[in-house]
Structures are given as structure tokens and as C-alpha cells.
N, C-alpha and C positions, 0 to 999 in steps of 0.2 A: 503493500500499499504506499502511495507517495505521502510525503510529509506535508501536512496543511500549511498554507502560507500564513493563515491567522487561525489561532485556537483559543477558544473561550472555555474555560474550565470551572465549573461549579461557581458561577458568578452570583453574588448577591449584592444587591444595591438597596440601601435604606433611604427613606425620606423623613425629613423632620417636619411634623405638623403639630402645631401648638405645643412645642417643646418636647413631644414624644417622638421617637424614632419608629418608623414602621417599614416593614419589608415591602419593597415595591417589585423587585426582581429576586427570584428565589431559585438558586441552583441551576442557573442556565448554563448548558454546555453546548458549544458549536464548533464546527470545523469548516473552514473555507478552503478549498483546494485551488490551485493554481489554474486561472483560465475559467473558473466556475462562476455562475450567477447563483447566489443563494437568496431566496426570498424569505423574509420574516413577516407573517400575516397575522392579524387579529385586530379585535376592536380597539377603539381608542381607550387608553388606561391599561392596556395588556402589559405594558413594559417594553415595547418594541424600540421606541426611540431612547429610552433610558439605557437599554443594552448597548445600542449603537453610540451613544454619547460617551459611555464608559470606556470604549476602546480608545479614544483620543483624549480622555481626561477632560472632557467638556462639560460635565455635570455641573449644574449650578451650585456654587460655593455656598455653604452655610444651610443649604436646603437638601441636597442630594449627595451621597458619597458612596464608595465601593466599601462594603463591610467585609467582604472576603471573597476569595476567588482569584484566578489567574488569567491573564490575557497575553498570550505569546505571540510575538511578531518579530521577525528578523533577529531572533536569539535573545530577545529581551521580554521580561515580564512588564507589560505597560501598566499593569495595576499597581505596581511598586515603583514606576518610573517617576523621576522628578519632572517639574515643569520644563526645565531646560532640555531634558531628554526627550520629552513628548514633543517639544517644539520642533525638534529635529526630524521627528516622524510625521508630524502634521504636514500635509501638502506633498512633500517630496516622497513619502513612504506610503501614507494613507490619506487620500482626498475624501472630502465629504461634501455633499449637495444638501444643504439644509432645507427644511420643509417649506419655509415660506422665505423666498428670496428678497422681497421688499423689506422684510425685518432683518434678514441676515446681511445684506449689503449696507455698507455705510452710506446713509442718505446724503451727506454733505461732501462726499468725494465722487469725482468722476469714475465711471466704470473702469475705463483704461488704467487710471491711477491705482485702483484697488488691486487689480490683477499685477501690475508693475510692482507695487510696494511689496507684495507676497514674495515675489521672486528675489528682489534686491535684499530684503530682510533676512531671507535664508542664505544669502551669500552665494546664490547659484549663477549670477550674471551681473555685469554692469547695468546701469539704468537703460542705456542705449540698446544693449542686447536683450534686456527684459522687455522693452517696448516692442521690439521685433517678435519676440515670443509670445507676447500677448496678443498681438495682431494676427499672428498665424493661427493661434488657438482659437480666436473668435471667428476666423475664416474656416476653421475646422469643424466647428459646431454650428456651421450654416447660417450665422447671423448676417442679416442683410446690411450693406453699407458699413462694414466693420471700422473704417476711419472715422466716421461720424459718430458711431456708437461709442467709441473709446472716449470721446469728449462729452458724452452726455451723462447726466445723473440718473440713478436708478428710477426716480418717479417719472422720467421722461420716456421710459420704455414701456411697451406692453407687457402683460403677464408672461407671454411665451418668450419675448426677447429678454426679460430679467432672468427667466430660468435658463435660457442658453448661456447668459453671462455668468450665471452661478455654476453652470457646468464647466465652462471655460476656466473659471478661477480654481475649480477642483482639479482639473486636468492639466493645467499649464506646466506643472512640475513633474509630469510623467509618473505619477504614483503607481505602486504595484497593485494596491487595493483601493476601490472606490466604494464609498458607502453613500447610497442614494436614499434619503429620508422623506418618503411621500413625495417623489419628484413631480407629480402630475396633479397635486391638490390645487383646487380653485382655478384650473385651467378647463377651458371647453373641450369637448370631445375631439375635435379636429386638431387642435393644438396638443392635446394629450398624446394622440397618435403620433404626431410629429416628434415629440420629446422623447417617447418610447423608442421610436425608430432611430433617433439620433443616439441614444444611449446604447442600444444594440449594436449599432454600426461602430461607435467608439470602443465598446467592449471588445468587439472581434478584432478591429484594426490594431489595438494596442495590447491585445492579449491581457486584458484587465481580469482580476478576480473582483467580483462585485457582490455587494450586499445591498438588496433592494428591500426597503420596508414599506409596506402598504396594507390596506384593509380590502384591496380590490383583488379578488381571485382571478378575474380576467387578466389583469397585468401579470400575475404569477404564471398563468398558463401561457401567456405570450413571450415572456423574457427568461424565465428561471429554469435552472437544471434541477435544484433541490429546493425544498420549502420546509420551514419549521413554523408551526401553527402555536401562537402564544395566547394564554389566557390568564388573566389575574396574576401575572409575573412568572408563570412557568410555561415551559414547552409541553404542550399536551399531545403533540403528534409532529413527526418529522420524516422525511424520506424523499424519494424521487418524485418529481412533480406529477408525471403520469400516474404513478401509483396512488399518490394521495388523492389526486382529483378523481380517479376513476374507482378506487377502492379504499375509501376513508374508514378508519377504524374507530376514531373518537367521535362521539355524539356532537361535540361541538364543531368539528370539521364538517361533519354532514349537515349540521344546521347552517353554517356559513354557505355551503354549496346550494343548500335548498333555498337560500334567500336570493339566489341569482335569478333574474328574469330569464325566461325562455322564449324567444321570439317565435318559435314553432307552435307555441300554445298560447295564444293570445287571450284565451279565456281564463287562464289559471290565476288565482289570487297568489300574491307573493307570500311565502312563508315568513314567519318571524320566530326569533328565539325569545321565548317568554322571559320576563325578568330583566335584570340588568347585572352588569359585572360587579363583583362585590367591592365596597369601598375600602381604602387602606385601613381605615379604623375598624373594620368589620372582622371579627376573628371566625375563620372557617377552618374546622378540622377535617382532615382527609381530603377527598377530592374538591378541588376549589369550584368545579362545575356543577356540583351536585344540587345546588338550590335551583337550577335551571335545566337539569337533565331529565328527559322522559324515561331514562332507564335506571334512574336512581334506586338503589337497594339499600335500605337501611342496615346498618351493620358493617358489610364489607366496604361501602363507600366512605365510612366515616373513619377509616384508618388511612394512613399515609400510603399512597400508591406509587410505586416505582415506575420509571420510564422503561418499558420492556422493548427490546429490539429484536427483530427476527433476522435470519440469514440474509434477506435481501436489503437489510439496513432500515427497514420501515419500523419506526418506533412509535409507540403510543402508550399513554399514561391512563389506562382504563381497566377495570376489572371485568367489564363485560363488553368487550370491543364489538363493533358492528360485524355482523355475520357469525358471531360465536354463539353457540347454544348454552354453553356453561360459563359461569364467572371465572376469570383468572384469579390467581392469588394476589392479594394485597401485599405491600411491603411488610406489614405487621405479621401476617400469616406466615410469609416465607421465612422471617427470622425468628418465628416462634420456636 
């Protein structure tokens, strides 16, 4: 088996609310292989973005922090790295496309200057060389009239143009890994398709390893090789995209798939997953999905459930997986 380019091991992230620490990400383990696209999917509040921000040490200070776990990249554990060490990784090693470019881009700096500053600050080139690199990258992300866009401020660009500028900012230093956090949020469907096409093209041409964070299973089907489904801070199912989408094992994954519209059946009402994701202050023992699960079994589901992996790498956290006639063992039963 090839060594993963990025490896997350038993990651725990805590959030401070009202002076109390709460677990927002619990025991997340993921591997990203070279040249692979890994999707992390789930509802808002499932811990997807916190997991991604943890990789580059970008959790909001004083609010969120890594409480335990390891994040291995290029021979270093980023979870233990200093800010200076993380600065050397950010951009040149791992690039990130933030969820909302209008908030992520500096509103009082021209777009070109923001890209140039990142290159110069990392000592990768002179300002003249950095300007050439920035212009070439804007051309590469298919931004129209790149010379003009270099001189504009973020608010002067359309949503699609801002997203392209954000992608250019993430790619200009040729990172080995790209994290795209909800890259098509707030864009209309036509522009979404363009941005996805652009990301796929850049990933292929640069041989990027990419993590894409989304709540849209349509995006997962279109761009990803593997997918991890997150719920309430945990991975509840993971595996090859084709396997997960065609043969889901966890009731939550099946629920997400059932919520997708089917254009071949215009008369079908969209399914919904009853209830809502548990709040951070809510204590849930055992399966975190049990309060919304149609297959909930009192007793077995109230014990901690391990992430079980089959020979094909399809992993799920459920004692009664879809298609199974008998309940699997819970972690408590297995260790009894």
C-alpha cells in the first residue's frame, strides 16, 4: 500500500462555549493518497470544516483547539507544529480554498496584490517574478481579462470571479495538497458547474491530492474518488464513492441519498431526515445518530459503536447496517 500524502489519526477538536469545552470532532481518522480526491460530506455542524481547518492550524484562537490526535504531512505532525512551521506548509505544501471568498479575501487589497504578497512573504520569488506567477495562475483558472482583475478589489468581482481568484491564491505556490471547503456555496448552478470543472482540470493537470468538503452528494459523485460521511463530529461511513453511493451501509448515508431529487420521478416528494443534528451541549451516549435513526435499537445502540471496515475498505459505524439481517457487535460487546 502506498504511503498517504496526508494522514489524520484520531483527531479530537474541542470548542469553548460559555466557558465550557465541548467535543466538536471526535476521533476522526482519514488518509489522503497522492493524486486522489477525497470528499468529506455531511450536514452543517458535522465537523467537516473544523477537521479541514485543523490541518493547517487555522482554528479560531480561544474558541477551538486540537485536544488530541495527529496530522502527518511531509514527515511532520502538524498537530504539534509551531505557527512558524505551519507557515512554511501553508500555501506551498497545502493550499486551501475557503468557504466564502468575499470574507476570506482582504477587502482593502487588490486581488493581484493579495496573490503576490503570499508568494513574496514565503520567500518564493521577487515581487516582479511573483507578479508574473500571479498573472499566469489567474490565466490558468480561466479568469477573464486577468490584467484588469489583478487591479480590482474583491467587491468589484462577481461571485464566480471571486471564487476563481480564491482558487488562484490557493494554487499559485503549486501545493501538493488542496483543501476546498464548500467551493460552490452561494453560486448559481451554471457557475457551480464551471468551478467544479475548473477544480477537476487543475487537479488532473497538477496531479493534486485534494480534499473537497461539501454537503452535496451530487458534487461527491462528480469529482471524488473516495468519500467520508461525517455526522455530529464522527465519521459514520467511508469508502469508494461508487460503493458508498450505490450500497450505503449507514442509515444516515441512506437518508442523505434519499433527500436527493430524482428528475425521472417528478411526482415523488423529497424525503427528509427527521429531527436535527445534536447540539454540542447535548450529551448523547452510544450512536450519535440514534435520535434520528429509523433502525434505532434500544440497548445495542446505546453503547459506543466502532468504525468497522470490510476487506474492500468500506467502513461504517452501525450495529445494524443497511442490508444486514442481524445486528453487528457494538464496541462495548466486542470488548466484554
